[in-house]
PASE-246756 format. One line per field, with one value per residue (C-alpha): residue number from 1; residue in three letters; y, z, x. Coordinates in Angstrom, 1 decimal. Each point is the difference from the previous one (the first is absolute). Layout:
<recs>
i	(NUM ...)
aa	(Ala ...)
y	(Y ...)
z	(Z ...)
x	(X ...)
</recs>
This chain:
<recs>
i	(1 2 3 4 5 6 7 8 9 10 11 12 13 14 15 16 17 18 19 20 21 22 23 24 25 26 27 28 29 30 31 32 33 34 35 36 37 38 39 40 41 42 43 44 45 46 47 48 49 50 51 52 53 54 55 56 57 58 59 60 61 62 63 64 65 66 67 68 69 70 71 72 73 74 75 76 77 78 79 80 81 82 83 84 85 86 87 88 89 90 91 92 93 94 95 96 97 98 99 100 101 102 103 104 105 106 107 108 109 110 111 112 113 114 115 116 117 118 119 120 121 122 123 124 125 126 127 128 129 130 131 132 133 134 135 136 137 138 139 140 141 142 143 144 145 146 147 148 149 150 151 152 153 154 155 156 157 158 159 160 161 162 163 164 165 166 167 168 169 170 171 172 173 174 175 176 177 178 179 180 181 182 183 184 185 186 187 188 189 190 191 192 193 194 195 196 197 198 199 200 201 202 203 204 205 206 207 208 209 210 211 212 213 214 215 216 217 218 219 220 221 222 223 224 225 226 227 228 229 230 231 232 233 234 235 236 237 238 239 240 241 242 243 244 245 246 247 248 249 250 251 252 253 254 255 256 257 258 259 260 261 262 263 264 265 266 267 268 269 270 271 272 273 274 275 276 277 278 279 280 281 282 283 284 285 286 287 288 289 290 291 292 293 294 295 296 297 298 299 300 301 302 303 304 305 306 307 308 309 310 311 312 313 314 315 316 317 318 319 320 321 322 323 324 325 326 327 328 329 330 331 332 333 334 335 336 337 338 339 340 341 342 343 344 345 346 347 348 349 350 351 352 353 354 355 356 357 358 359 360 361 362 363 364 365 366 367 368 369 370 371 372 373 374 375 376 377 378 379 380 381 382 383 384 385 386 387 388)
aa	(Unk Unk Unk Unk Unk Unk Unk Unk Unk Unk Unk Unk Unk Unk Unk Unk Unk Unk Unk Unk Unk Unk Unk Unk Unk Unk Unk Unk Unk Unk Unk Unk Unk Unk Unk Unk Unk Unk Unk Unk Unk Unk Unk Unk Unk Unk Unk Unk Unk Unk Unk Unk Unk Unk Unk Unk Unk Unk Unk Unk Unk Unk Unk Unk Unk Unk Unk Unk Unk Unk Unk Unk Unk Unk Unk Unk Unk Unk Unk Unk Unk Unk Unk Unk Unk Unk Unk Unk Unk Unk Unk Unk Unk Unk Unk Unk Unk Unk Unk Unk Unk Unk Unk Unk Unk Unk Unk Unk Unk Unk Unk Unk Unk Unk Unk Unk Unk Unk Unk Unk Unk Unk Unk Unk Unk Unk Unk Unk Unk Unk Unk Unk Unk Unk Unk Unk Unk Unk Unk Unk Unk Unk Unk Unk Unk Unk Unk Unk Unk Unk Unk Unk Unk Unk Unk Unk Unk Unk Unk Unk Unk Unk Unk Unk Unk Unk Unk Unk Unk Unk Unk Unk Unk Unk Unk Unk Unk Unk Unk Unk Unk Unk Unk Unk Unk Unk Unk Unk Unk Unk Unk Unk Unk Unk Unk Unk Unk Unk Unk Unk Unk Unk Unk Unk Unk Unk Unk Unk Unk Unk Unk Unk Unk Unk Unk Unk Unk Unk Unk Unk Unk Unk Unk Unk Unk Unk Unk Unk Unk Unk Unk Unk Unk Unk Unk Unk Unk Unk Unk Unk Unk Unk Unk Unk Unk Unk Unk Unk Unk Unk Unk Unk Unk Unk Unk Unk Unk Unk Unk Unk Unk Unk Unk Unk Unk Unk Unk Unk Unk Unk Unk Unk Unk Unk Unk Unk Unk Unk Unk Unk Unk Unk Unk Unk Unk Unk Unk Unk Unk Unk Unk Unk Unk Unk Unk Unk Unk Unk Unk Unk Unk Unk Unk Unk Unk Unk Unk Unk Unk Unk Unk Unk Unk Unk Unk Unk Unk Unk Unk Unk Unk Unk Unk Unk Unk Unk Unk Unk Unk Unk Unk Unk Unk Unk Unk Unk Unk Unk Unk Unk Unk Unk Unk Unk Unk Unk Unk Unk Unk Unk Unk Unk Unk Unk Unk Unk Unk Unk Unk Unk Unk Unk Unk Unk Unk Unk Unk Unk Unk Unk Unk Unk Unk Unk Unk Unk Unk Unk Unk Unk Unk Unk Unk Unk Unk Unk Unk Unk)
y	(19.0 -0.1 3.3 0.0 1.3 -2.8 -2.7 1.4 -1.8 -3.3 1.3 1.0 -3.5 -1.9 -1.5 -2.2 -2.3 0.2 -3.3 0.3 -2.1 2.6 1.8 -2.4 -0.9 -2.2 -0.8 -2.7 -3.9 0.8 2.8 2.3 3.4 1.8 4.1 2.5 0.7 -3.6 -1.1 -2.5 -0.6 -0.2 3.6 1.4 -1.5 1.7 3.4 -0.2 -1.0 2.8 2.3 -0.9 0.3 3.9 1.0 -1.6 -1.0 -3.0 -3.0 0.1 -3.7 -2.5 -3.5 -2.0 -3.2 -2.8 -1.0 2.7 2.5 -1.6 1.9 -1.1 2.5 0.6 2.4 2.5 -0.7 1.4 2.9 1.0 -0.2 2.1 2.6 0.4 0.5 -3.8 -3.2 -3.7 -1.7 -3.4 -2.8 -1.9 -3.5 -1.5 -3.9 0.3 0.5 -3.0 -2.8 -2.0 1.5 -1.3 -2.1 2.2 1.2 -0.2 -2.2 -2.1 -3.7 -0.6 0.9 1.1 2.7 0.9 0.1 2.2 2.8 -0.6 1.0 2.9 1.6 -0.4 2.2 2.4 -0.1 0.7 3.0 1.1 0.3 1.9 2.5 0.5 -1.3 -1.0 -2.3 -2.5 -0.6 -3.2 -0.7 -3.4 -1.0 -3.6 -2.1 -2.2 0.3 -3.3 -2.3 -2.9 2.0 0.2 -0.9 3.2 -1.1 -1.2 3.5 1.9 -2.2 0.5 3.8 -0.1 -1.7 2.3 3.2 -1.6 -0.4 3.7 1.6 -1.6 2.2 3.5 2.2 1.5 3.1 -1.8 -1.1 -2.6 1.5 -2.7 1.4 -1.9 0.0 -1.7 -1.4 0.4 -1.4 -2.9 -0.5 -3.1 0.7 2.5 -1.1 3.6 1.1 2.2 1.7 -3.2 -2.0 2.7 0.2 -3.5 -0.3 2.9 -0.4 -3.5 1.9 2.7 3.5 1.0 -1.4 2.0 0.3 2.3 1.1 1.2 1.7 -1.2 -3.7 -0.9 -1.2 2.5 1.3 -1.0 2.3 0.7 2.4 -2.8 -2.2 3.1 0.8 -4.0 -0.1 3.2 -1.8 -3.2 2.3 -1.8 2.9 0.6 1.9 1.3 -0.1 2.6 -0.2 0.1 -2.5 0.1 -3.8 -2.0 0.9 2.9 2.0 3.4 3.2 -0.4 1.5 0.1 -2.1 0.4 2.8 -0.6 -3.6 1.8 2.0 -2.5 -2.0 2.9 0.7 -3.2 0.0 3.2 -1.8 -3.1 2.3 -0.8 3.5 0.3 1.1 -3.4 -2.0 -2.9 0.8 1.0 1.6 -0.5 0.3 -2.9 1.2 -0.2 2.9 -1.4 3.0 2.8 1.9 -1.8 2.7 2.2 -3.3 -0.9 3.7 0.0 -3.5 1.2 3.2 -2.2 -1.8 3.3 1.4 -2.9 -0.1 3.3 -0.4 -3.2 2.1 2.7 -2.7 1.2 -2.9 0.9 0.9 -3.6 -1.7 1.7 -0.5 -3.8 -0.2 1.5 -2.0 2.9 -1.9 3.1 2.1 -1.9 -0.6 3.8 0.6 -2.2 1.3 3.7 -0.8 -1.4 2.8 2.6 1.4 0.0 0.7 4.1 -0.6 -2.8 2.6 2.6 -2.2 -1.5 3.3 0.8 -2.7 1.3 -2.7 0.8 1.2 -2.0 -3.0 -1.2 3.2 0.9 -3.3 0.6 3.3 -1.0 -1.5 -3.3 -2.1 1.8 -0.4 -3.8 -0.6 2.1 -1.5 -3.8 -1.0 -3.4 -2.9 -2.4 1.8 -1.9 -1.6 -3.6 -2.5 3.0)
z	(22.4 -1.7 -1.9 -3.8 0.4 2.6 -2.3 -3.5 0.8 -0.6 -3.2 -1.3 -0.3 -1.0 -3.4 -2.0 -2.9 -3.5 -1.8 -3.8 -0.8 1.3 -2.8 -2.7 -1.1 2.2 0.6 1.0 -0.8 -2.9 -1.6 0.1 -0.9 -1.9 0.4 -2.0 1.2 1.6 0.2 -2.4 1.8 3.3 -0.3 -1.1 3.4 1.8 -1.2 0.8 3.7 0.4 -1.0 3.3 2.1 -1.8 1.4 3.3 0.9 1.6 -2.5 -0.6 -1.2 -2.5 0.2 -3.1 -0.7 -1.8 -2.7 -1.0 0.7 -1.4 -1.9 -1.7 2.4 3.5 0.8 -2.9 1.2 3.6 -1.5 -2.0 3.2 1.8 -2.9 0.7 3.8 1.3 0.6 -0.4 2.8 0.5 -2.3 -0.5 -1.0 -2.6 0.8 -1.2 -3.9 -1.5 -0.9 1.9 3.0 -0.5 3.1 2.2 0.0 3.3 1.6 -3.0 0.1 -2.8 0.6 -3.6 0.6 3.2 -1.3 -2.7 2.3 2.2 -3.0 -0.8 3.7 -0.6 -3.0 2.1 2.3 -2.9 -0.9 3.4 0.0 -2.9 1.0 3.5 1.1 3.9 -0.3 -1.9 0.5 -0.8 -0.3 -0.7 -2.3 1.6 1.2 -1.0 -0.9 1.2 3.2 -0.7 -3.1 1.5 3.5 2.0 2.5 -2.5 -2.1 3.2 0.4 -3.8 0.5 2.8 -2.0 -2.8 2.2 1.9 -3.6 -0.9 3.6 -0.7 -2.9 1.7 0.3 3.2 -0.1 -1.7 1.1 -0.6 0.6 -0.1 -1.0 0.6 -1.3 1.6 -3.4 -4.1 -1.8 1.9 1.7 2.0 1.5 -0.4 1.2 1.4 1.3 3.0 1.8 2.4 -2.9 -1.4 3.3 0.7 -3.2 0.2 3.9 -1.0 -2.7 2.3 0.8 -3.8 -0.7 0.8 -0.4 -2.6 0.6 -2.7 1.5 -2.3 0.4 2.9 0.8 0.4 3.7 0.8 2.5 -2.1 2.4 2.4 -2.6 -0.6 4.3 0.0 -2.4 1.0 3.2 -1.0 -2.4 -3.3 -1.6 -3.3 -2.4 -0.9 -3.1 0.2 -1.4 0.5 -0.3 -0.1 -0.1 -0.7 -1.5 -2.0 -0.1 -0.1 1.5 3.3 2.5 -2.5 1.7 3.9 0.9 3.4 -0.4 -1.4 2.9 2.3 -1.8 0.1 3.4 1.0 -2.5 2.3 3.1 -1.0 -1.0 -4.0 -0.8 2.4 -2.3 0.6 -0.9 -2.4 -0.9 -4.0 -1.4 -3.5 -1.8 -1.9 -2.0 -3.4 -1.9 -2.0 -0.6 1.4 -1.3 0.9 1.2 1.9 1.7 1.3 1.4 1.9 1.3 1.6 1.1 1.7 2.0 0.8 1.3 2.0 1.4 1.2 1.6 1.9 1.0 1.3 2.9 3.5 1.1 3.5 0.3 -1.5 2.6 2.9 -1.2 -0.8 3.4 1.6 -1.5 -1.9 -3.1 -1.6 1.1 -1.6 -3.1 -0.4 0.1 -3.1 -1.5 0.6 -2.4 -2.6 -0.7 0.2 -3.5 -0.9 -3.5 0.2 2.1 -2.2 -3.1 1.9 0.8 -3.5 -1.3 2.6 -1.3 -3.6 -0.8 -1.6 2.9 -2.3 -1.7 -1.7 -1.5 -0.8 -2.2 -1.6 -1.3 -0.7 -3.4 0.6 -0.5 -3.3 -1.2 0.3 -1.4 -3.2 -0.1 1.2 -3.3 -1.2 1.6 2.5 3.2 3.3 2.1 1.8 -1.4 -1.4)
x	(-6.4 3.7 0.6 0.7 3.3 1.0 -0.5 1.5 3.4 -1.6 -2.1 3.5 1.2 -3.4 0.7 -2.5 1.7 -2.5 -0.3 0.7 -3.0 -1.9 0.2 -0.8 -3.5 -2.2 -3.4 -2.5 0.2 -2.4 1.9 3.3 -0.2 2.1 0.7 1.6 4.0 0.4 3.8 1.2 3.5 1.2 1.6 -3.3 -1.5 3.0 -0.5 -3.6 0.7 2.6 -2.8 -1.8 3.4 0.6 -3.7 0.1 3.6 -1.5 1.4 3.5 0.2 -1.9 -0.6 0.5 -1.9 2.2 -0.5 -2.4 2.8 3.1 2.4 3.6 1.4 -0.9 3.0 -1.1 -3.6 1.1 1.8 -3.0 -2.1 2.3 -0.1 -3.4 0.4 -0.8 1.5 -1.2 -1.0 -1.9 0.4 -3.2 0.1 -2.8 -0.8 -3.3 -0.4 1.8 -1.7 2.2 -1.3 -3.5 0.3 2.0 3.8 2.0 -2.3 -0.8 0.1 2.0 3.8 0.7 -2.8 2.0 3.0 -0.8 -1.6 3.2 2.0 -2.3 0.7 3.4 -0.4 -1.7 3.2 2.3 -2.1 0.0 3.7 0.0 -2.4 0.7 -3.3 -0.2 -3.4 -1.0 -3.8 -1.7 -3.5 -1.4 -3.5 0.6 -2.8 -2.5 -3.6 -1.6 0.5 2.5 1.6 3.3 1.7 -0.1 2.3 2.5 -0.7 1.4 3.1 0.3 -0.1 2.5 2.4 -0.3 0.5 2.6 1.9 -1.1 1.0 3.8 0.2 -0.6 3.0 0.9 -1.9 -2.9 -3.3 -3.1 -3.8 -2.4 -3.4 -3.2 -3.6 -3.1 -1.3 0.0 1.0 -0.1 -3.7 0.1 3.6 2.6 3.8 0.8 -3.4 0.7 2.5 0.4 1.1 2.3 1.3 0.8 1.5 2.4 1.0 1.4 2.5 1.7 -0.1 0.1 -3.4 -3.2 -3.7 -1.5 -3.5 -2.3 -2.9 -2.5 1.2 -2.4 -3.5 -2.8 0.3 3.5 1.4 3.4 1.0 0.6 1.8 2.2 0.9 0.6 2.4 1.8 0.0 1.7 2.8 -1.3 -2.4 2.3 -2.1 -3.5 -1.9 -2.7 -3.2 -3.8 -2.9 -3.9 -0.5 3.3 3.3 -1.1 3.1 -1.3 1.4 1.4 -2.4 -3.0 -2.1 0.6 2.4 -0.8 1.8 3.0 0.5 -0.1 2.2 2.3 -0.5 1.0 3.3 1.0 -0.7 2.1 2.9 -0.6 0.8 2.8 3.3 1.4 -3.5 0.8 -3.8 -0.4 -2.9 -1.3 -3.0 -1.5 -3.1 -1.9 -1.2 -2.9 -2.0 2.0 3.1 2.9 2.2 -2.6 -1.0 3.5 0.2 -3.0 0.7 3.3 -1.7 -2.3 2.5 1.5 -3.1 -1.0 3.6 -0.2 -3.2 1.5 3.2 -2.5 -1.6 0.9 2.1 0.0 -3.8 -0.6 2.0 -1.2 -3.8 1.0 1.6 -3.3 -2.2 -1.9 -1.1 -1.6 2.8 2.3 -2.1 -0.5 4.0 0.0 -2.9 1.1 3.0 -1.8 -2.4 2.6 0.4 3.9 -0.5 0.9 2.8 1.3 -0.5 1.9 3.0 0.3 0.4 2.3 2.1 -0.4 -2.5 -3.4 -2.5 -2.5 1.6 -3.0 -0.9 4.0 0.2 -3.5 1.2 3.3 -0.4 2.0 -3.4 -0.8 3.7 0.6 -3.6 1.2 3.5 -0.6 -1.6 0.8 1.6 -1.7 -1.4 1.1 -2.8 -0.3 2.5 2.4)
</recs>
């Protein structure tokens, strides 16, 4: 098995983007719960996200969601982020909350609705120019609830045409990443339900269009690490949205439901070059903290990714390949399991301390007084949440 010292160069460059919306209120479809100290502005979301990076060294950028994070001056917002030790990252579009998008957006049968959705993405790209963001991430709620409700093939054509129009607006260094989700809120068919559909659509656009893989957006039992391996092999894995689920798209803390799955995913990421210095793969969280405190929830999340990355890096690839070549089924599996069962937490704590970071980020934040401070200061105004 590899030594911990040998894997630290790759750990050094690990970066996990935080979603601004994770710091707002969220809940179930029955209730959104409020908590003291919840941000009321994009600036307060960024300030909270900066606490995660301060305590872990893992989260140097914050993703924005438009229009939830709209401001008058994005250059000033970026300066604010820089002053807090982070930068602005991915711009996420929103074509699922306006009344006009009831029957779809980029894939809708109504050309006026499609134009509206395309124009929204043009606005997002303009924001990217101001924030210095590389990626435009698109997730669509488009689909139908009943057979015959709309023409499935025509909707794919509409989506392709819409994406062509958006792709043409990208700058030379900008990218489009297309997310997929196999159901919800459309229950009969979803216009981008799987990695294959996303791959087909982005492949038709060009090199600057890639697939975004959300780890919670799959049917139960799906072998997600196979999808990771395939997309890396094809050169079309652009980004991850890390979260966890028990039943559907639960948006829970990554690794909470199945740490071994996260380990297996990271093993394929590493195997496919997804963590190499020149890798195009971006890593981000996409979670909702419904009952737990939001900043500690994000700290726990990035630490979970770091821990499973470290374990995956410990896999003895030479021993694994030899066992595979010799058809030693149990031996090959043992190489995997030896790495997975290695407790890397003490070594990670020592390594963090050697870099001037808290050995225990969770405890350090809990005793920092920051949570109590924002609870006392953020009184009045409208707390951020779904749609804000």
